PDB file of the backbone (N, CA, C, O) and the ligand in Angstrom, with CONECT records:
HET     ZN  A 101       1
ATOM      1  N   MET A   1       1.311   5.431  24.003  1.00  0.00           N
ATOM      2  CA  MET A   1       2.624   5.011  23.490  1.00  0.00           C
ATOM      3  C   MET A   1       2.506   4.085  22.271  1.00  0.00           C
ATOM      4  O   MET A   1       3.501   3.536  21.796  1.00  0.00           O
ATOM      5  N   LYS A   2       1.288   3.924  21.781  1.00  0.00           N
ATOM      6  CA  LYS A   2       1.076   3.027  20.639  1.00  0.00           C
ATOM      7  C   LYS A   2       1.810   3.503  19.395  1.00  0.00           C
ATOM      8  O   LYS A   2       2.385   2.711  18.649  1.00  0.00           O
ATOM      9  N   GLU A   3       1.776   4.811  19.189  1.00  0.00           N
ATOM     10  CA  GLU A   3       2.435   5.395  18.023  1.00  0.00           C
ATOM     11  C   GLU A   3       3.928   5.111  18.048  1.00  0.00           C
ATOM     12  O   GLU A   3       4.537   4.809  17.022  1.00  0.00           O
ATOM     13  N   LEU A   4       4.506   5.213  19.241  1.00  0.00           N
ATOM     14  CA  LEU A   4       5.946   4.984  19.416  1.00  0.00           C
ATOM     15  C   LEU A   4       6.286   3.537  19.089  1.00  0.00           C
ATOM     16  O   LEU A   4       7.290   3.255  18.434  1.00  0.00           O
ATOM     17  N   ASN A   5       5.451   2.639  19.545  1.00  0.00           N
ATOM     18  CA  ASN A   5       5.616   1.213  19.260  1.00  0.00           C
ATOM     19  C   ASN A   5       5.711   0.964  17.764  1.00  0.00           C
ATOM     20  O   ASN A   5       6.548   0.190  17.301  1.00  0.00           O
ATOM     21  N   CYS A   6       4.843   1.629  17.017  1.00  0.00           N
ATOM     22  CA  CYS A   6       4.829   1.490  15.563  1.00  0.00           C
ATOM     23  C   CYS A   6       6.097   2.057  14.950  1.00  0.00           C
ATOM     24  O   CYS A   6       6.627   1.518  13.979  1.00  0.00           O
ATOM     25  N   LYS A   7       6.580   3.159  15.533  1.00  0.00           N
ATOM     26  CA  LYS A   7       7.796   3.784  15.002  1.00  0.00           C
ATOM     27  C   LYS A   7       8.996   2.873  15.186  1.00  0.00           C
ATOM     28  O   LYS A   7       9.865   2.791  14.318  1.00  0.00           O
ATOM     29  N   ILE A   8       9.039   2.190  16.320  1.00  0.00           N
ATOM     30  CA  ILE A   8      10.185   1.329  16.615  1.00  0.00           C
ATOM     31  C   ILE A   8      10.075  -0.021  15.899  1.00  0.00           C
ATOM     32  O   ILE A   8      11.014  -0.464  15.238  1.00  0.00           O
ATOM     33  N   PHE A   9       8.925  -0.658  16.042  1.00  0.00           N
ATOM     34  CA  PHE A   9       8.772  -2.028  15.527  1.00  0.00           C
ATOM     35  C   PHE A   9       8.071  -2.091  14.173  1.00  0.00           C
ATOM     36  O   PHE A   9       8.047  -3.143  13.535  1.00  0.00           O
ATOM     37  N   GLY A  10       7.504  -0.977  13.735  1.00  0.00           N
ATOM     38  CA  GLY A  10       6.763  -0.975  12.480  1.00  0.00           C
ATOM     39  C   GLY A  10       5.306  -1.292  12.751  1.00  0.00           C
ATOM     40  O   GLY A  10       4.974  -1.814  13.815  1.00  0.00           O
ATOM     41  N   HIS A  11       4.444  -0.989  11.817  1.00  0.00           N
ATOM     42  CA  HIS A  11       3.015  -1.206  11.993  1.00  0.00           C
ATOM     43  C   HIS A  11       2.677  -2.691  11.897  1.00  0.00           C
ATOM     44  O   HIS A  11       3.287  -3.431  11.125  1.00  0.00           O
ATOM     45  N   SER A  12       1.696  -3.115  12.693  1.00  0.00           N
ATOM     46  CA  SER A  12       1.214  -4.494  12.559  1.00  0.00           C
ATOM     47  C   SER A  12      -0.038  -4.468  11.705  1.00  0.00           C
ATOM     48  O   SER A  12      -1.157  -4.362  12.208  1.00  0.00           O
ATOM     49  N   MET A  13       0.178  -4.568  10.395  1.00  0.00           N
ATOM     50  CA  MET A  13      -0.909  -4.391   9.440  1.00  0.00           C
ATOM     51  C   MET A  13      -1.713  -5.651   9.198  1.00  0.00           C
ATOM     52  O   MET A  13      -1.164  -6.747   9.087  1.00  0.00           O
ATOM     53  N   THR A  14      -3.014  -5.478   9.120  1.00  0.00           N
ATOM     54  CA  THR A  14      -3.897  -6.564   8.703  1.00  0.00           C
ATOM     55  C   THR A  14      -4.669  -6.081   7.493  1.00  0.00           C
ATOM     56  O   THR A  14      -5.005  -4.902   7.389  1.00  0.00           O
ATOM     57  N   LYS A  15      -4.948  -6.985   6.588  1.00  0.00           N
ATOM     58  CA  LYS A  15      -5.665  -6.635   5.370  1.00  0.00           C
ATOM     59  C   LYS A  15      -7.129  -6.380   5.705  1.00  0.00           C
ATOM     60  O   LYS A  15      -7.760  -7.191   6.382  1.00  0.00           O
ATOM     61  N   THR A  16      -7.673  -5.258   5.235  1.00  0.00           N
ATOM     62  CA  THR A  16      -9.085  -4.963   5.490  1.00  0.00           C
ATOM     63  C   THR A  16      -9.914  -5.147   4.224  1.00  0.00           C
ATOM     64  O   THR A  16     -11.143  -5.188   4.284  1.00  0.00           O
ATOM     65  N   SER A  17      -9.242  -5.258   3.074  1.00  0.00           N
ATOM     66  CA  SER A  17      -9.976  -5.457   1.825  1.00  0.00           C
ATOM     67  C   SER A  17     -10.283  -6.940   1.644  1.00  0.00           C
ATOM     68  O   SER A  17      -9.677  -7.786   2.302  1.00  0.00           O
ATOM     69  N   ALA A  18     -11.213  -7.255   0.761  1.00  0.00           N
ATOM     70  CA  ALA A  18     -11.575  -8.647   0.473  1.00  0.00           C
ATOM     71  C   ALA A  18     -10.355  -9.383  -0.088  1.00  0.00           C
ATOM     72  O   ALA A  18      -9.518  -8.770  -0.751  1.00  0.00           O
ATOM     73  N   PRO A  19     -10.243 -10.708   0.172  1.00  0.00           N
ATOM     74  CA  PRO A  19      -9.062 -11.481  -0.230  1.00  0.00           C
ATOM     75  C   PRO A  19      -8.674 -11.309  -1.698  1.00  0.00           C
ATOM     76  O   PRO A  19      -7.488 -11.241  -2.019  1.00  0.00           O
ATOM     77  N   PHE A  20      -9.666 -11.240  -2.593  1.00  0.00           N
ATOM     78  CA  PHE A  20      -9.344 -11.170  -4.015  1.00  0.00           C
ATOM     79  C   PHE A  20      -9.624  -9.794  -4.613  1.00  0.00           C
ATOM     80  O   PHE A  20      -9.677  -9.634  -5.832  1.00  0.00           O
ATOM     81  N   ALA A  21      -9.799  -8.814  -3.748  1.00  0.00           N
ATOM     82  CA  ALA A  21     -10.066  -7.459  -4.227  1.00  0.00           C
ATOM     83  C   ALA A  21      -8.858  -6.913  -4.975  1.00  0.00           C
ATOM     84  O   ALA A  21      -7.713  -7.158  -4.596  1.00  0.00           O
ATOM     85  N   GLN A  22      -9.130  -6.175  -6.037  1.00  0.00           N
ATOM     86  CA  GLN A  22      -8.023  -5.588  -6.810  1.00  0.00           C
ATOM     87  C   GLN A  22      -7.394  -4.435  -6.058  1.00  0.00           C
ATOM     88  O   GLN A  22      -6.209  -4.143  -6.218  1.00  0.00           O
ATOM     89  N   VAL A  23      -8.206  -3.777  -5.230  1.00  0.00           N
ATOM     90  CA  VAL A  23      -7.711  -2.651  -4.434  1.00  0.00           C
ATOM     91  C   VAL A  23      -7.385  -3.154  -3.035  1.00  0.00           C
ATOM     92  O   VAL A  23      -8.276  -3.572  -2.296  1.00  0.00           O
ATOM     93  N   LYS A  24      -6.115  -3.116  -2.675  1.00  0.00           N
ATOM     94  CA  LYS A  24      -5.688  -3.638  -1.376  1.00  0.00           C
ATOM     95  C   LYS A  24      -5.661  -2.524  -0.323  1.00  0.00           C
ATOM     96  O   LYS A  24      -5.074  -1.461  -0.526  1.00  0.00           O
ATOM     97  N   GLU A  25      -6.311  -2.806   0.795  1.00  0.00           N
ATOM     98  CA  GLU A  25      -6.292  -1.853   1.896  1.00  0.00           C
ATOM     99  C   GLU A  25      -5.910  -2.568   3.187  1.00  0.00           C
ATOM    100  O   GLU A  25      -6.280  -3.720   3.411  1.00  0.00           O
ATOM    101  N   TYR A  26      -5.161  -1.859   4.031  1.00  0.00           N
ATOM    102  CA  TYR A  26      -4.659  -2.436   5.275  1.00  0.00           C
ATOM    103  C   TYR A  26      -4.921  -1.498   6.432  1.00  0.00           C
ATOM    104  O   TYR A  26      -5.108  -0.295   6.249  1.00  0.00           O
ATOM    105  N   LYS A  27      -4.933  -2.070   7.637  1.00  0.00           N
ATOM    106  CA  LYS A  27      -5.082  -1.255   8.829  1.00  0.00           C
ATOM    107  C   LYS A  27      -4.118  -1.764   9.883  1.00  0.00           C
ATOM    108  O   LYS A  27      -3.943  -2.972  10.043  1.00  0.00           O
ATOM    109  N   CYS A  28      -3.495  -0.846  10.601  1.00  0.00           N
ATOM    110  CA  CYS A  28      -2.594  -1.232  11.676  1.00  0.00           C
ATOM    111  C   CYS A  28      -3.434  -1.529  12.921  1.00  0.00           C
ATOM    112  O   CYS A  28      -4.221  -0.692  13.362  1.00  0.00           O
ATOM    113  N   THR A  29      -3.258  -2.729  13.481  1.00  0.00           N
ATOM    114  CA  THR A  29      -4.045  -3.122  14.650  1.00  0.00           C
ATOM    115  C   THR A  29      -3.584  -2.374  15.894  1.00  0.00           C
ATOM    116  O   THR A  29      -4.270  -2.372  16.916  1.00  0.00           O
ATOM    117  N   CYS A  30      -2.429  -1.744  15.803  1.00  0.00           N
ATOM    118  CA  CYS A  30      -1.849  -1.042  16.945  1.00  0.00           C
ATOM    119  C   CYS A  30      -2.308   0.422  17.010  1.00  0.00           C
ATOM    120  O   CYS A  30      -2.845   0.851  18.031  1.00  0.00           O
ATOM    121  N   CYS A  31      -2.102   1.194  15.929  1.00  0.00           N
ATOM    122  CA  CYS A  31      -2.433   2.615  15.949  1.00  0.00           C
ATOM    123  C   CYS A  31      -3.663   2.956  15.101  1.00  0.00           C
ATOM    124  O   CYS A  31      -4.065   4.117  15.032  1.00  0.00           O
ATOM    125  N   SER A  32      -4.264   1.939  14.451  1.00  0.00           N
ATOM    126  CA  SER A  32      -5.479   2.098  13.642  1.00  0.00           C
ATOM    127  C   SER A  32      -5.298   2.964  12.397  1.00  0.00           C
ATOM    128  O   SER A  32      -6.277   3.415  11.802  1.00  0.00           O
ATOM    129  N   LYS A  33      -4.046   3.195  12.006  1.00  0.00           N
ATOM    130  CA  LYS A  33      -3.813   3.936  10.771  1.00  0.00           C
ATOM    131  C   LYS A  33      -4.136   3.029   9.591  1.00  0.00           C
ATOM    132  O   LYS A  33      -3.926   1.818   9.652  1.00  0.00           O
ATOM    133  N   GLU A  34      -4.649   3.626   8.514  1.00  0.00           N
ATOM    134  CA  GLU A  34      -5.003   2.845   7.338  1.00  0.00           C
ATOM    135  C   GLU A  34      -3.992   3.058   6.224  1.00  0.00           C
ATOM    136  O   GLU A  34      -3.436   4.143   6.057  1.00  0.00           O
ATOM    137  N   PHE A  35      -3.769   1.988   5.466  1.00  0.00           N
ATOM    138  CA  PHE A  35      -2.778   2.018   4.394  1.00  0.00           C
ATOM    139  C   PHE A  35      -3.363   1.372   3.147  1.00  0.00           C
ATOM    140  O   PHE A  35      -4.364   0.657   3.203  1.00  0.00           O
ATOM    141  N   THR A  36      -2.716   1.641   2.028  1.00  0.00           N
ATOM    142  CA  THR A  36      -3.091   0.982   0.782  1.00  0.00           C
ATOM    143  C   THR A  36      -1.822   0.753  -0.018  1.00  0.00           C
ATOM    144  O   THR A  36      -0.742   1.170   0.398  1.00  0.00           O
ATOM    145  N   LYS A  37      -1.944   0.088  -1.169  1.00  0.00           N
ATOM    146  CA  LYS A  37      -0.779  -0.108  -2.032  1.00  0.00           C
ATOM    147  C   LYS A  37      -0.927   0.776  -3.248  1.00  0.00           C
ATOM    148  O   LYS A  37      -2.001   0.847  -3.846  1.00  0.00           O
ATOM    149  N   ASP A  38       0.155   1.456  -3.618  1.00  0.00           N
ATOM    150  CA  ASP A  38       0.095   2.292  -4.813  1.00  0.00           C
ATOM    151  C   ASP A  38       0.352   1.420  -6.050  1.00  0.00           C
ATOM    152  O   ASP A  38       0.507   0.204  -5.936  1.00  0.00           O
ATOM    153  N   GLY A  39       0.395   2.040  -7.209  1.00  0.00           N
ATOM    154  CA  GLY A  39       0.558   1.324  -8.473  1.00  0.00           C
ATOM    155  C   GLY A  39       1.862   0.545  -8.572  1.00  0.00           C
ATOM    156  O   GLY A  39       2.000  -0.329  -9.427  1.00  0.00           O
ATOM    157  N   TYR A  40       2.814   0.854  -7.706  1.00  0.00           N
ATOM    158  CA  TYR A  40       4.113   0.179  -7.741  1.00  0.00           C
ATOM    159  C   TYR A  40       4.226  -0.884  -6.653  1.00  0.00           C
ATOM    160  O   TYR A  40       5.285  -1.486  -6.477  1.00  0.00           O
ATOM    161  N   GLY A  41       3.120  -1.116  -5.914  1.00  0.00           N
ATOM    162  CA  GLY A  41       3.126  -2.123  -4.861  1.00  0.00           C
ATOM    163  C   GLY A  41       3.722  -1.642  -3.552  1.00  0.00           C
ATOM    164  O   GLY A  41       3.990  -2.433  -2.648  1.00  0.00           O
ATOM    165  N   GLU A  42       3.929  -0.320  -3.461  1.00  0.00           N
ATOM    166  CA  GLU A  42       4.472   0.251  -2.220  1.00  0.00           C
ATOM    167  C   GLU A  42       3.329   0.583  -1.262  1.00  0.00           C
ATOM    168  O   GLU A  42       2.281   1.076  -1.679  1.00  0.00           O
ATOM    169  N   ILE A  43       3.541   0.308   0.028  1.00  0.00           N
ATOM    170  CA  ILE A  43       2.546   0.641   1.044  1.00  0.00           C
ATOM    171  C   ILE A  43       2.565   2.154   1.287  1.00  0.00           C
ATOM    172  O   ILE A  43       3.608   2.732   1.596  1.00  0.00           O
ATOM    173  N   VAL A  44       1.407   2.778   1.143  1.00  0.00           N
ATOM    174  CA  VAL A  44       1.290   4.215   1.396  1.00  0.00           C
ATOM    175  C   VAL A  44       0.145   4.465   2.374  1.00  0.00           C
ATOM    176  O   VAL A  44      -0.773   3.652   2.482  1.00  0.00           O
ATOM    177  N   VAL A  45       0.200   5.591   3.086  1.00  0.00           N
ATOM    178  CA  VAL A  45      -0.872   5.935   4.026  1.00  0.00           C
ATOM    179  C   VAL A  45      -2.150   6.225   3.244  1.00  0.00           C
ATOM    180  O   VAL A  45      -2.142   6.964   2.259  1.00  0.00           O
ATOM    181  N   LEU A  46      -3.244   5.630   3.704  1.00  0.00           N
ATOM    182  CA  LEU A  46      -4.532   5.817   3.030  1.00  0.00           C
ATOM    183  C   LEU A  46      -5.145   7.157   3.453  1.00  0.00           C
ATOM    184  O   LEU A  46      -5.974   7.224   4.361  1.00  0.00           O
ATOM    185  N   ASP A  47      -4.717   8.211   2.773  1.00  0.00           N
ATOM    186  CA  ASP A  47      -5.246   9.542   3.069  1.00  0.00           C
ATOM    187  C   ASP A  47      -6.412   9.833   2.132  1.00  0.00           C
ATOM    188  O   ASP A  47      -6.835   8.953   1.382  1.00  0.00           O
ATOM    189  N   SER A  48      -6.933  11.043   2.165  1.00  0.00           N
ATOM    190  CA  SER A  48      -8.119  11.374   1.368  1.00  0.00           C
ATOM    191  C   SER A  48      -7.856  11.192  -0.128  1.00  0.00           C
ATOM    192  O   SER A  48      -8.752  10.809  -0.880  1.00  0.00           O
ATOM    193  N   TYR A  49      -6.609  11.472  -0.559  1.00  0.00           N
ATOM    194  CA  TYR A  49      -6.249  11.299  -1.966  1.00  0.00           C
ATOM    195  C   TYR A  49      -6.398   9.841  -2.385  1.00  0.00           C
ATOM    196  O   TYR A  49      -7.004   9.540  -3.414  1.00  0.00           O
ATOM    197  N   TRP A  50      -5.838   8.936  -1.577  1.00  0.00           N
ATOM    198  CA  TRP A  50      -5.885   7.513  -1.912  1.00  0.00           C
ATOM    199  C   TRP A  50      -7.275   6.922  -1.739  1.00  0.00           C
ATOM    200  O   TRP A  50      -7.667   6.023  -2.483  1.00  0.00           O
ATOM    201  N   LYS A  51      -8.032   7.429  -0.747  1.00  0.00           N
ATOM    202  CA  LYS A  51      -9.402   6.953  -0.559  1.00  0.00           C
ATOM    203  C   LYS A  51     -10.223   7.233  -1.806  1.00  0.00           C
ATOM    204  O   LYS A  51     -10.962   6.375  -2.288  1.00  0.00           O
ATOM    205  N   HIS A  52     -10.079   8.445  -2.318  1.00  0.00           N
ATOM    206  CA  HIS A  52     -10.775   8.865  -3.513  1.00  0.00           C
ATOM    207  C   HIS A  52     -10.324   8.022  -4.708  1.00  0.00           C
ATOM    208  O   HIS A  52     -11.140   7.555  -5.503  1.00  0.00           O
ATOM    209  N   ASN A  53      -9.021   7.844  -4.812  1.00  0.00           N
ATOM    210  CA  ASN A  53      -8.415   7.057  -5.880  1.00  0.00           C
ATOM    211  C   ASN A  53      -8.936   5.612  -5.867  1.00  0.00           C
ATOM    212  O   ASN A  53      -9.291   5.068  -6.913  1.00  0.00           O
ATOM    213  N   ASN A  54      -8.980   5.000  -4.689  1.00  0.00           N
ATOM    214  CA  ASN A  54      -9.440   3.616  -4.552  1.00  0.00           C
ATOM    215  C   ASN A  54     -10.918   3.472  -4.870  1.00  0.00           C
ATOM    216  O   ASN A  54     -11.345   2.468  -5.438  1.00  0.00           O
ATOM    217  N   GLU A  55     -11.698   4.486  -4.497  1.00  0.00           N
ATOM    218  CA  GLU A  55     -13.127   4.457  -4.822  1.00  0.00           C
ATOM    219  C   GLU A  55     -13.329   4.453  -6.330  1.00  0.00           C
ATOM    220  O   GLU A  55     -14.170   3.724  -6.856  1.00  0.00           O
ATOM    221  N   ASN A  56     -12.548   5.276  -7.015  1.00  0.00           N
ATOM    222  CA  ASN A  56     -12.615   5.328  -8.474  1.00  0.00           C
ATOM    223  C   ASN A  56     -12.197   3.999  -9.091  1.00  0.00           C
ATOM    224  O   ASN A  56     -12.818   3.525 -10.043  1.00  0.00           O
ATOM    225  N   LEU A  57     -11.135   3.397  -8.539  1.00  0.00           N
ATOM    226  CA  LEU A  57     -10.652   2.105  -9.025  1.00  0.00           C
ATOM    227  C   LEU A  57     -11.713   1.020  -8.862  1.00  0.00           C
ATOM    228  O   LEU A  57     -11.986   0.245  -9.779  1.00  0.00           O
ATOM    229  N   ARG A  58     -12.316   0.990  -7.638  1.00  0.00           N
ATOM    230  CA  ARG A  58     -13.346  -0.010  -7.367  1.00  0.00           C
ATOM    231  C   ARG A  58     -14.522   0.154  -8.317  1.00  0.00           C
ATOM    232  O   ARG A  58     -15.091  -0.827  -8.797  1.00  0.00           O
ATOM    233  N   ALA A  59     -14.881   1.411  -8.584  1.00  0.00           N
ATOM    234  CA  ALA A  59     -15.990   1.709  -9.493  1.00  0.00           C
ATOM    235  C   ALA A  59     -15.681   1.221 -10.897  1.00  0.00           C
ATOM    236  O   ALA A  59     -16.550   0.677 -11.579  1.00  0.00           O
ATOM    237  N   SER A  60     -14.427   1.419 -11.329  1.00  0.00           N
ATOM    238  CA  SER A  60     -14.052   1.000 -12.680  1.00  0.00           C
ATOM    239  C   SER A  60     -13.986  -0.523 -12.790  1.00  0.00           C
ATOM    240  O   SER A  60     -14.307  -1.074 -13.843  1.00  0.00           O
ATOM    241  N   PHE A  61     -13.577  -1.211 -11.727  1.00  0.00           N
ATOM    242  CA  PHE A  61     -13.549  -2.681 -11.734  1.00  0.00           C
ATOM    243  C   PHE A  61     -14.968  -3.229 -11.757  1.00  0.00           C
ATOM    244  O   PHE A  61     -15.238  -4.238 -12.409  1.00  0.00           O
ATOM    245  N   ALA A  62     -15.884  -2.558 -11.039  1.00  0.00           N
ATOM    246  CA  ALA A  62     -17.263  -3.018 -10.934  1.00  0.00           C
ATOM    247  C   ALA A  62     -17.978  -2.958 -12.277  1.00  0.00           C
ATOM    248  O   ALA A  62     -18.933  -3.700 -12.508  1.00  0.00           O
ATOM    249  N   LEU A  63     -17.519  -2.075 -13.165  1.00  0.00           N
ATOM    250  CA  LEU A  63     -18.149  -1.907 -14.476  1.00  0.00           C
ATOM    251  C   LEU A  63     -17.815  -3.058 -15.415  1.00  0.00           C
ATOM    252  O   LEU A  63     -18.558  -3.323 -16.359  1.00  0.00           O
ATOM    253  N   LYS A  64     -16.703  -3.746 -15.164  1.00  0.00           N
ATOM    254  CA  LYS A  64     -16.246  -4.806 -16.069  1.00  0.00           C
ATOM    255  C   LYS A  64     -17.080  -6.077 -15.930  1.00  0.00           C
ATOM    256  O   LYS A  64     -16.823  -7.062 -16.622  1.00  0.00           O
TER     257      LYS A  64
HETATM  258 ZN    ZN A 101       0.708   1.406  13.608  1.00  0.00          ZN2+
END
Protein backbone atom coordinates (compact mmCIF):
# COMPACT_ATOMS: atom_id res chain seq x y z
CA MET A 1 0.00 0.00 0.00
CA LYS A 2 3.05 2.26 -0.12
CA GLU A 3 2.24 3.46 -3.62
CA LEU A 4 -1.26 4.45 -2.51
CA ASN A 5 0.17 6.41 0.40
CA CYS A 6 2.25 8.42 -2.04
CA LYS A 7 -0.76 9.03 -4.26
CA ILE A 8 -2.78 10.41 -1.37
CA PHE A 9 -0.16 12.26 0.66
CA GLY A 10 2.51 12.80 -1.98
CA HIS A 11 6.03 11.42 -2.03
CA SER A 12 8.31 11.91 0.96
CA MET A 13 11.38 12.95 -0.98
CA THR A 14 14.90 13.16 0.35
CA LYS A 15 17.79 14.62 -1.58
CA THR A 16 20.24 11.96 -2.78
CA SER A 17 22.63 14.31 -4.59
CA ALA A 18 25.47 16.16 -2.85
CA PRO A 19 24.37 19.39 -1.06
CA PHE A 20 26.04 21.69 -3.60
CA ALA A 21 25.70 19.50 -6.67
CA GLN A 22 24.41 21.27 -9.75
CA VAL A 23 22.35 18.22 -10.66
CA LYS A 24 19.65 17.64 -8.05
CA GLU A 25 18.36 14.14 -7.48
CA TYR A 26 15.75 12.93 -4.99
CA LYS A 27 14.36 9.65 -3.77
CA CYS A 28 11.05 8.90 -2.11
CA THR A 29 11.67 7.15 1.22
CA CYS A 30 8.24 5.54 0.92
CA CYS A 31 8.10 3.98 -2.58
CA SER A 32 11.83 4.35 -3.51
CA LYS A 33 11.00 6.16 -6.74
CA GLU A 34 13.72 8.52 -7.94
CA PHE A 35 13.19 12.08 -9.10
CA THR A 36 15.21 14.96 -10.46
CA LYS A 37 14.63 18.62 -11.34
CA ASP A 38 14.29 19.67 -14.95
CA GLY A 39 15.63 22.93 -16.41
CA TYR A 40 12.57 24.79 -15.11
CA GLY A 41 12.93 23.56 -11.52
CA GLU A 42 10.03 21.13 -11.83
CA ILE A 43 10.29 17.73 -10.13
CA VAL A 44 10.22 14.96 -12.74
CA VAL A 45 10.56 11.17 -12.47
CA LEU A 46 14.18 10.12 -12.92
CA ASP A 47 13.72 7.75 -15.85
CA SER A 48 16.38 6.53 -18.28
CA TYR A 49 16.11 9.78 -20.28
CA TRP A 50 16.85 11.95 -17.24
CA LYS A 51 19.53 9.59 -15.91
CA HIS A 52 21.36 9.93 -19.20
CA ASN A 53 20.77 13.68 -19.24
CA ASN A 54 22.12 14.10 -15.68
CA GLU A 55 25.19 12.03 -16.45
CA ASN A 56 25.96 14.32 -19.36
CA LEU A 57 25.39 17.39 -17.17
CA ARG A 58 27.68 16.06 -14.44
CA ALA A 59 30.34 15.30 -17.05
CA SER A 60 30.13 18.83 -18.45
CA PHE A 61 30.36 20.39 -14.96
CA ALA A 62 33.38 18.20 -14.14
CA LEU A 63 35.25 19.60 -17.15
CA LYS A 64 35.05 23.18 -15.85
ZN1 LIG B 1 6.65 7.78 -3.09
